FIMAR-90488 format. One record per residue (C-alpha): residue in one letter; x, y, z. Coordinates in pm, whole numbers, padded with zeros to 5 digits, always signed. Example, Ala and Ser with C-alpha at 12.3 -4.5 7.8 and 13.67 -1.06 7.14 Angstrom:
<pts>
a+01230-00450+00780 s+01367-00106+00714 
</pts>
This chain:
<pts>
m+01295-03615+03476 i+01405-03530+03112 i+01772-03322+03097 h+01745-03100+02746 r+02043-02866+02656 s+02063-02614+02935 t+01700-02678+03096 i+01596-02915+03332 v+01228-02965+03294 v+01046-03190+03575 t+00711-03299+03470 m+00442-03448+03692 g+00099-03556+03517 c-00018-03273+03320 n+00186-02952+03502 a+00555-02862+03402 f+00767-02697+03618 f+01079-02578+03453 v+01403-02445+03574 a+01585-02249+03348 v+01951-02229+03303 m+02039-01872+03154 l+02384-01925+03035 p+02571-01608+02870 v+02621-01579+02526 s+02789-01293+02351 w+02532-01060+02146 a+02574-00727+01967 v+02224-00518+02003 a+02182-00178+01847 n+02047-00037+02117 g+02268-00018+02429 e+02036-00021+02693 y+01954-00384+02651 t+02163-00694+02747 a+02139-01006+02552 n+02216-01297+02641 a+02040-01538+02398 v+01770-01771+02439 n+01544-02017+02264 v+01199-01963+02393 i+01105-02327+02368 s+00697-02463+02373 g+00575-02741+02579 i+00309-02768+02320 s+00294-03182+02244 a+00436-03294+01925 e+00679-03511+01812 i+00931-03299+01732 e+01061-02957+01916 y+00883-02597+01859 c+01025-02274+01927 l+00875-01929+01941 i+00979-01701+01645 v+00896-01414+01449 q+00703-01438+01140 g+00668-01164+00887 g+00993-00964+00929 i+01275-00963+01214 g+01305-00593+01360 v+00933-00490+01162 n+00719-00323+01401 g+00375-00540+01394 a+00564-00875+01310 s+00374-01161+01479 l+00489-01457+01647 s+00388-01835+01630 l+00606-02144+01691 e+00830-02321+01453 s+01011-02641+01435 c+01319-02559+01622 a+01533-02694+01377 k+01365-02523+01072 a+01391-02220+01284 v+01772-02244+01315 a+01820-02337+00934 f+01648-01984+00844 g+01973-01842+01000 d+01854-01544+01093 g+01786-01546+01439 r+01456-01533+01456 d+01404-01761+01722 m+01658-01549+01929 f+01509-01383+02221 s+01659-01213+02537 l+01435-01200+02853 q+01576-00826+02998 p+01627-00759+03371 s+01303-00533+03328 g+01115-00814+03155 q+01109-00718+02839 l+01111-01016+02547 l+01377-00879+02322 n+01410-01056+02002 v+01790-00988+01961 p+01850-00958+01606 g+01603-00706+01506 g+01613-00522+01862 k+01221-00534+01877 c+01059-00698+02186 a+00713-00913+02218 s+00424-00664+02326 v+00067-00625+02357 d-00078-00322+02255 e-00236-00188+02634 s-00537-00060+02418 e-00661-00405+02292 l-00546-00600+02608 g-00793-00859+02689 e-00840-01240+02599 g-00694-01377+02256 a-00510-00987+02201 f-00199-01051+01966 v+00121-01075+02105 l+00354-00842+01830 l+00680-00684+01783 a+00732-00344+01925 d+00947-00084+02006 c+01104-00186+02358 e+01027+00112+02537 g+00702+00087+02644 a+00683-00261+02533 s+00519-00542+02768 r+00673-00670+03045 w+00676-01049+03088 e+00779-01290+03398 v+00846-01655+03399 q+00601-01818+03632 s+00688-02163+03845 n+00456-02360+03627 g+00632-02271+03324 q+00404-01993+03192 l+00510-01618+03050 k+00303-01371+03268 l+00235-01063+03202 k+00350-00772+03428 s+00037-00540+03394 a-00306-00548+03484 g-00477-00843+03484 d-00409-01209+03501 f-00285-01265+03135 c-00003-01532+02984 l+00144-01594+02661 t+00007-01887+02452 q-00108-01988+02131 e-00446-01945+01902 g-00482-02217+01657 v-00551-02637+01637 a-00195-02744+01644 p+00198-02656+01489 g+00279-02598+01152 l+00090-02477+00836 r-00246-02511+00698 d-00398-02458+00368 v-00632-02122+00464 a-00758-02132+00102 a-00955-02475+00139 n-01320-02391+00061 a-01274-01985+00070 a-01483-01801-00105 a-01377-01661-00463 m-01509-01435-00765 a-01382-01402-01109 s-01428-01098-01345 s-01464-01379-01615 t-01650-01751-01622 v-01743-01963-01910 n-02010-02141-01725 v-02039-02054-01347 a-02218-02419-01256 a-01960-02595-01455 h-01593-02399-01386 g-01725-02104-01154 a-01441-01948-00948 a-01560-02208-00647 m-01392-02483-00875 a-01050-02373-00793 m-01109-02354-00436 d-01302-02697-00356 g-00969-02934-00323 q-01082-03168-00598 r-00828-03202-00872 n-01095-03320-01133 t-01233-02962-01140 f-01096-02618-01252 w-01229-02258-01276 a-01237-02129-01637 s-01249-01786-01811 k-01463-01708-02100 f-01329-01834-02426 d-01111-01548-02604 d-01188-01316-02332 t-00804-01224-02281 a-00774-00906-02444 e-00808-00735-02077 a-00658-00879-01782 v-00880-01124-01609 e-00916-01080-01208 f-00977-01372-00962 v-00984-01286-00610 v-00965-01505-00301 d-01141-01417+00030 l-01002-01595+00338 g-01260-01477+00550 i-00999-01331+00827 v-00643-01198+00831 q-00386-01470+00784 s+00011-01434+00832 l+00039-01557+00462 q+00387-01786+00438 n+00362-01925+00056 m+00109-01976-00202 d+00057-02224-00506 i-00188-02202-00820 f-00238-02533-00996 w-00288-02418-01359 e-00543-02579-01598 f-00523-02335-01885 p-00203-02110-01752 a-00142-01739-01805 r+00212-01643-01911 a+00176-01344-01756 f+00007-01250-01395 s+00047-01049-01082 v-00046-01176-00718 s-00154-00908-00492 l-00268-00885-00115 s-00486-00710+00081 t-00602-00675+00448 d-00931-00450+00388 g-01019-00572+00022 e-00968-00205-00084 h-00610-00145-00089 f-00357-00424-00283 a+00005-00417-00264 e+00154-00636-00514 a+00333-00938-00407 f+00465-01102-00691 a+00481-01054-01072 t+00573-01270-01369 d+00532-01226-01763 s+00729-01549-01811 n+00548-01831-01636 v+00594-02193-01820 v+00541-02393-01568 p+00203-02582-01478 m+00224-02483-01097 s+00319-02157-01006 r+00522-02090-00620 m+00518-01763-00426 a+00688-01700-00071 l+00465-01454+00106 g+00669-01420+00399 g+00432-01386+00680 t+00225-01092+00523 n-00090-01059+00654 a-00373-01082+00448 r-00740-01130+00398 k-00784-01088+00056 i-00557-01214-00228 r-00581-01092-00596 i-00489-01287-00916 l-00465-01063-01230 m-00403-01296-01546 k-00238-01054-01815 e-00133-01317-02086 p-00246-01663-02128 h+00024-01915-02214 p+00077-01924-02608 t+00051-02302-02638 d-00111-02433-02311 a-00387-02206-02251 s-00605-02315-02545 f-00912-02519-02625 q-01051-02602-02906 g-00907-02344-03074 h-01010-02099-02807 t-00777-01901-02590 l-00849-01871-02200 y-00719-01915-01843 g-00814-02202-01606 i-00706-02282-01246 k-00755-02598-01091 e-00660-02534-00733 i-00541-02273-00542 s-00349-02335-00185 v-00245-02063+00048 y-00065-02166+00339 a-00058-01967+00717 d+00063-02050+01034 s-00186-02287+01222 l-00090-02110+01580 r-00016-01740+01647 a+00106-01599+01978 i-00207-01461+02187 v-00243-01391+02583 s-00507-01579+02756 e-00636-01562+03120 c-00352-01773+03285 g-00604-01982+03441 k-00802-02060+03148 a-00442-02112+02913 s-00301-02385+03174 k-00633-02609+03118 s-00497-02651+02741 s-00470-03020+02682 d-00140-02960+02472 a+00094-02744+02735 r+00074-02503+02485 d+00068-02205+02759 k+00395-02357+02871 y+00730-02216+02747 f+01104-02267+02922 l+01440-02063+02812 s+01673-02279+02679 a+02069-02103+02658 a+02160-02064+02277 n+02475-02090+02135 e+02692-01808+01991 f+02547-01709+01671 d+02677-01583+01371 d+02485-01508+01091 a+02758-01406+00842 p+02701-01719+00644 a+02366-01677+00627 k+02385-01330+00499 a+02678-01440+00247 f+02423-01716+00104 r+02137-01467+00035 s+02333-01211-00071 e+02373-01491-00377 l+02008-01550-00415 p+01975-01267-00648 s+02191-01348-00892 l+02021-01737-00869 e+01673-01528-00930 a+01821-01328-01213 a+01922-01700-01373 r+01622-01810-01305 a+01388-01528-01454 a+01642-01560-01769 l+01577-01932-01807 a+01189-01871-01768 a+01199-01603-02031 s+01383-01810-02276 i+01154-02113-02262 s+00861-01853-02311 e+01018-01761-02641 l+01076-02076-02746 g+00707-02150-02655 d+00622-01882-02868 a+00794-01998-03178 l+00660-02370-03153 p+00332-02284-03262 k+00451-02096-03565 l+00671-02363-03717 a+00340-02493-03816 s+00349-02236-04099 c+00684-02342-04176 g+00582-02700-04294 v+00642-02871-03972 h+00462-03145-03904 s+00217-03145-03618 l+00358-03446-03453 s+00625-03170-03229 r+00353-03000-03157 m+00133-03308-03037 r+00495-03441-02837 y+00502-03101-02650 s+00138-03122-02522 q+00187-03466-02400 n+00523-03348-02233 s+00341-03083-02078 t+00021-03304-01958 q+00310-03519-01827 l+00474-03245-01595 h+00106-03120-01508 k+00059-03456-01345 q+00402-03453-01179 v+00290-03142-01071 i-00012-03240-00909 s+00148-03555-00766 r+00262-03290-00465 v-00050-03169-00338 g-00062-03194+00015 s+00322-03254+00071 v+00386-02910+00041 s+00687-02783+00229 p+00733-02432+00417 l+00952-02243+00160 s+01288-02217+00253 a+01552-01914+00085 v+01574-02197-00208 d+01275-02365-00332 a+01468-02689-00490 q+01130-02822-00631 d+01051-02507-00791 l+01358-02463-00965 n+01320-02875-01079 l+00983-02774-01250 l+01160-02473-01449 l+01429-02710-01546 t+01196-03046-01624 a+00959-02738-01807 a+01300-02638-01994 r+01366-02974-02136 t+01031-03013-02253 t+01056-02721-02478 i+01377-02767-02605 v+01336-03119-02700 s+01010-03048-02855 i+01175-02783-03023 r+01476-02981-03180 g+01218-03287-03256 a+01014-03045-03498 l+01370-02899-03655 a+01472-03286-03729 
</pts>
């Protein structure tokens, strides 16, 4: 017998039997029709750490997906994405957002996605004695997870890609940015930077994207990233005109997309050149998505999973106060403004460095700048394969920016000494 929080879990062989102890917790719910005794829906999936059911892609947003996340990380977000309440009528309510976990009746079948929807008319669920959460509907379907294992995975690895400009398809084609090799890269044609250059990645299927990294060989100073589910209609997810680091990180917030478009509009003034020619180059693109996604499966089939991913137990949650998290998030715009201002200042200094030669400054300073940039690039590449999920503040990204600032300032001071 294992005792966990307020829930007793009795395990016998590969089967698990759950007795949920629901302790009342006070919650304010916008729609007064629903009660809110908050619980964490903890997965029985085999793993070294505990995983909880969470909302991905927007609390209170119809169509947002559900997946598993480390319970500790889910709590750290501070927004209640892991807080649910099983209503007397059977709806599984995400308390902060006032939306319920549901399966579209028109799509009900093996592998149908579980998404947030308005609670009126949403799916009803019931806890089974074997720990499954079963739909109260026609058919015999239970909540489970689609995918290999919990956590994030790079869904862009070896994905199809195309570029509007390529210097040499065989040596530096678009595929070279998707092969996972650190010694290969895509490169645009020489001096083909007067118009924007487009690089498109096709993930093959729609994925719930969490974050994205671009490792530059010849970086764009100004570029944007747009996402699309159909390859025709794109929505901009990120844009900058002052990129000064060799690796760009972007939070995508669980947005659903199949295709990603990178539009490079201006090359970096010092790092995007080769033998006197300007160009763009990308060493690697990593796009991280949740490995698991909540679906329904025939209950008997789901019960045969080797890792008990179809088993869930409800653990009473402590009273939740989102005021500290809200206060923290209210400061993020100021942090982002400071970050953007620093990046813009570094970009302006970068513009000045090539012009120092006309003032009679020795080329040694530019050589030192290049050496420092190469060292920074090596620090960035060393992080490949150890990228963690983005939180509200990415300390590593800020450290890279500060390192780039120091590199630029030291080079300018050396040139003027």
